MIKEBA-242947 format. One record per residue (C-alpha): residue in three letters; x, y, z. Coordinates in steps of 0.001 Angstrom, whole numbers, padded with zeros to 6 digits, always signed. Layout:
N
ALAXYZ ...
This chain:
271
UNK-000019-000003+000113 UNK+001352+003572-000729 UNK-000297+004911+002289 UNK-000666+003759+006080 UNK-003576+004685+008004 UNK-003128+005648+011554 UNK-004793+007570+014616 UNK-003801+010264+017109 UNK-004387+009380+020755 UNK-005892+013086+021123 UNK-009235+011074+020012 UNK-008709+009670+023787 UNK-006686+012060+025892 UNK-006154+015784+024828 UNK-002447+016987+025721 UNK-003372+020645+026011 UNK-006479+020224+028025 UNK-005681+017091+030095 UNK-009140+017031+031908 UNK-010594+015886+028378 UNK-010041+011996+028357 UNK-007798+012114+031453 UNK-009599+009093+033250 UNK-009062+007057+030073 UNK-006079+004474+030519 UNK-003348+004188+027698 UNK-004082+000593+027623 UNK-007814+001378+026493 UNK-006451+003836+023814 UNK-003991+001164+022286 UNK-006760-001529+022549 UNK-009410+000263+020813 UNK-007018+001782+018170 UNK-006015-001585+017300 UNK-009696-002835+017350 UNK-010707+000066+015003 UNK-008099-001405+012612 UNK-005368+001460+012559 UNK-001848+000350+011592 UNK-000006+003110+013812 UNK-000447+005570+016563 UNK+001077+009095+017359 UNK+002665+010017+020886 UNK+000432+011372+023553 UNK+001300+012593+027372 UNK+000220+009320+028675 UNK+002725+007353+026432 UNK+006319+006161+028255 UNK+009094+008239+026903 UNK+011624+005433+026956 UNK+012417+003530+023889 UNK+012167-000066+025640 UNK+009050+000769+027545 UNK+007206+002330+024750 UNK+007874-000587+022295 UNK+006456-002875+025055 UNK+003450-000693+025116 UNK+002744-000873+021610 UNK+003700-004645+020909 UNK+000897-006364+022117 UNK-001338-004171+019806 UNK+000583-004418+016640 UNK+000811-000698+016569 UNK+003672+001261+015146 UNK+004696+004531+016487 UNK+004059+007262+013647 UNK+005675+010407+014894 UNK+005317+012819+018114 UNK+004757+016589+018344 UNK+007726+018749+019015 UNK+007137+022139+020540 UNK+010005+024773+018762 UNK+011156+027912+019913 UNK+013261+028905+017199 UNK+012182+032762+017456 UNK+013863+032555+021282 UNK+016777+030434+020986 UNK+019429+029305+018388 UNK+019309+026696+015938 UNK+021909+024769+017953 UNK+020044+025342+021202 UNK+016947+024026+019436 UNK+018864+020988+018135 UNK+020070+020143+021529 UNK+016481+020729+023022 UNK+015068+018120+020614 UNK+017892+015337+020943 UNK+015733+013218+023474 UNK+012661+013648+021486 UNK+014658+012890+018181 UNK+016255+009817+019874 UNK+012992+008386+020930 UNK+011498+008649+017538 UNK+014389+007140+015639 UNK+014662+004156+018087 UNK+010882+003390+017274 UNK+011644+003820+013411 UNK+009633+006972+012795 UNK+010355+008915+009776 UNK+008794+012228+010507 UNK+008905+014452+013228 UNK+005642+016723+014054 UNK+007322+019940+014481 UNK+005658+023572+015451 UNK+007085+026785+016378 UNK+005033+027518+019377 UNK+006836+030904+020558 UNK+004045+033097+022300 UNK+001255+030725+020898 UNK-002125+030693+022465 UNK-003629+027559+021781 UNK-003027+025937+025093 UNK-004340+029071+027132 UNK-007918+028651+028203 UNK-008815+032329+028427 UNK-006959+033905+025528 UNK-009035+034373+022243 UNK-007591+033282+018910 UNK-007412+036849+017950 UNK-004249+037254+020637 UNK-002059+034695+018579 UNK+001273+036051+017485 UNK+001909+037456+014108 UNK+005601+037452+012683 UNK+007394+040482+011892 UNK+009499+040778+008659 UNK+012467+039783+010801 UNK+010893+036864+012527 UNK+009806+035470+009070 UNK+013401+035498+008018 UNK+014605+034122+011419 UNK+012099+031217+011463 UNK+012682+030199+007777 UNK+016435+030067+008163 UNK+016228+028345+011439 UNK+013815+025634+009915 UNK+015742+025194+006786 UNK+018854+024560+009035 UNK+016769+022125+011701 UNK+015273+020509+008690 UNK+018506+019433+007067 UNK+019864+018248+010510 UNK+016842+016200+010902 UNK+016924+014845+007085 UNK+020583+013788+007394 UNK+019432+011303+010172 UNK+016813+010174+008265 UNK+013937+012030+009807 UNK+011563+014423+007758 UNK+010669+017916+009273 UNK+006742+017488+008902 UNK+005925+021368+009988 UNK+002395+021737+011570 UNK+000544+024746+011116 UNK-001844+025126+013895 UNK-004542+027383+015134 UNK-003119+029902+018009 UNK+000471+029778+016489 UNK+002505+031791+014216 UNK+001701+029702+011285 UNK-002101+029535+011192 UNK-003517+030594+007976 UNK-003361+029388+004406 UNK-001560+032511+003198 UNK+001027+031869+006240 UNK+001516+028093+005117 UNK+002096+029435+001646 UNK+004818+032082+002545 UNK+006404+029424+004948 UNK+006728+026807+001662 UNK+008070+029743-000509 UNK+010631+030947+002161 UNK+011909+027455+002954 UNK+013682+024728+001092 UNK+012852+021024+000520 UNK+014415+020145+003828 UNK+011245+021523+005460 UNK+008347+019215+004800 UNK+004905+020046+005307 UNK+002219+018534+007696 UNK-001214+018836+006079 UNK-003785+019342+008906 UNK-007325+019501+007262 UNK-009078+020506+009976 UNK-006654+023330+011302 UNK-006842+024889+007753 UNK-010449+024751+007398 UNK-010794+026277+011018 UNK-008763+029021+009848 UNK-010645+029632+006902 UNK-008131+028088+004475 UNK-008723+025315+001687 UNK-007439+022177+002443 UNK-007602+020897-001279 UNK-005809+023963-002513 UNK-003026+023570+000187 UNK-002658+019747-000723 UNK-002422+020789-004420 UNK-000082+023771-004426 UNK+002175+021853-001992 UNK+001932+018481-003027 UNK+005605+017885-003230 UNK+006348+019208+000099 UNK+003549+017273+001877 UNK+005416+014457+004324 UNK+002683+013775+006730 UNK-001132+014307+006972 UNK-003524+014910+009813 UNK-007229+014049+008929 UNK-009578+016153+011181 UNK-013015+017453+009973 UNK-014821+020798+011367 UNK-018333+021532+012053 UNK-019474+024639+010178 UNK-022022+026125+012621 UNK-019384+025850+015514 UNK-016844+027391+013474 UNK-018875+030322+012744 UNK-019785+030743+016379 UNK-016091+030458+017288 UNK-015254+033231+014765 UNK-018123+035670+015721 UNK-017865+035366+019266 UNK-014016+035222+019281 UNK-013480+032097+021287 UNK-010227+030914+022832 UNK-009151+027709+021071 UNK-009551+025080+023731 UNK-012996+026573+024337 UNK-013998+025784+020587 UNK-012588+022320+021246 UNK-014846+021600+023941 UNK-017788+023106+022226 UNK-017262+020508+019347 UNK-015301+022693+016391 UNK-013758+019376+015309 UNK-014955+016233+014529 UNK-013914+012712+012741 UNK-013478+012944+008721 UNK-016964+012811+007284 UNK-018685+014125+009984 UNK-018371+017970+009035 UNK-017739+020480+006197 UNK-014487+019121+004527 UNK-014909+017293+001127 UNK-012450+014530+001532 UNK-012347+012692-001755 UNK-010735+015505-003692 UNK-008148+015646-001166 UNK-007147+012095-001100 UNK-007069+012250-004943 UNK-004927+015164-004989 UNK-002357+013290-002723 UNK-002656+010122-004675 UNK-001742+012232-008035 UNK+001317+013625-006088 UNK+002408+010223-005173 UNK+002051+010918-001525 UNK+003393+007528+000437 UNK+003074+008254+004081 UNK+000762+008231+006960 UNK-002789+009369+006996 UNK-003606+010049+010742 UNK-007188+010332+011974 UNK-007832+012915+014605 UNK-010905+014132+016310 UNK-009946+016843+018739 UNK-012941+016793+020791 UNK-014335+015811+024297 UNK-014208+012149+024111 UNK-017316+011837+026356 
């Protein structure tokens, strides 16, 4: 098969608002992921962070580790400092045979803040754009040299949120900086996931599939909700349950020869 289908544990336990799914054991998450037919799973905060223990947790369920989120701070520390900071995370991914790192610049981000509206997210200055893109090129090449692709995750409440910001990021970085296409975050930000899939097909190295509920997005935007409030109100849902047309996106990825993971998400209250 050219693609593999996996899942993110945020369906069971939320990393940013840990009371969501806080009572659900990791074992339940892994058993249900396997029962649903998924081949792999990404990291979450309940997973062991030592390679032998993590391998032992996944093995009974025949699940492969897909990747894991890394919060970068390239706007506040040097590239060398960033590379040093990520070594433990990178070593774990490599030990579990992952070939991508989910990577997001989180300097001054607001997506984890309960009361800060999304309108309060950071907007890059021209100088910050240059610093971020240069840093990403260097980090991306360092990862690529070790057999791991940087998969940049545009995300609500961070410096790269909109379709225009994704376009600029891709234009001002080189091929060592791969793109994580997240359908739900793009749609929530008012972007077109299909256009991004087509325009940056050669750079997409990882895919998150999450749908959005049109009526909840409209309320969130009209009332200026914080990101986590939108999550608890059900702005996101599973693919096919919201406003996104998935067949054209899948066709665009297929036409581009995409051969990575398709990771299902549903960042909502598991209850």
